[in-house]
N, C-alpha and C positions, 0 to 999 in steps of 0.2 A: 891170423889171430884164431885163436879160441872162444867159443859163444861162453865160455865160465869167465876168461879174462873181461872181454866187453859188457857183459853182467855185471861183473865187480865195478867196472871204471863208471858204468852208469848209474849202480847205486852209490857211488862214493860222491859224484857230481852231484846228484839229486840232494842226497844228504848234506853238503857243503853248502848247495843252495837254500835249502832249508833250515839250517842250522840245528841237523838233528843227527843223532848216533847211526851212521848206515846198517847197524845189525838190527835196527827198529822198524826198517822198512820191509812192506810185504810188496815182492815182485809182481804180485797180479793185482793190486790194488790201484784204481785209476788214480791219474796225475788230479784230478777235479778233487776226488775224494782226500787227498793229501794235501790241499789246499794250494797247488799249483797254477799260478795265475799266468797271464799271456807274457807279461814281464819275464818271469821264469822260463815259461816256453822257448822265448827268444834266448833268453841268454842260455839256457842247457844245449839249443841246437849250436850257438857261437863254440860253445864250450866242446862240442863232440867234433866239430869243424877242426879245431886245433889241436885238439886230441888225436884224433884217428886221421887227420890229413886229407878229409874229402867233403864236398861240397854237398851241403844238406838244406831241404826246406825248411825255412825259418818255422814253419808249423809243424815241425816234425813231430813233438808232443801230442798234438791234437788229432794227426792221423795217427799216431800209434802211442796210444795213451796210459801205459803201464810200462814198468820197465822191462819186463820180459817181453812184449811188444817192440818195444824201441830198441832192445838188445838183438832180438831177431833180426830186426830191418838193418841195423848196423852191420850187422856178420855179413850181410848177403852185400850191402854196399860196399864194405872195407875189400871182402873177399873179390868182388868184381873189378874193384878199381887196380889190387893188386895183378890180375888176371891180364888187365890191359897194358 
């Protein structure tokens, strides 16, 4: 899976959870600055597990706190899972 596809999926998922237009999300802005709370962080991790078929830390959004960072992390996890 290409990094751009993952970034688009992360952006769309976050926009849906925040109930905003995905075009307005800044991929470099921290989730905290966007108003993402602990409930949304856990929900986001669950959404990504379902969507990408990988197991993730529920605190993923704290460890990787922007769309760009979380997308890069997911890229590595997804491609490692496919290689195994």
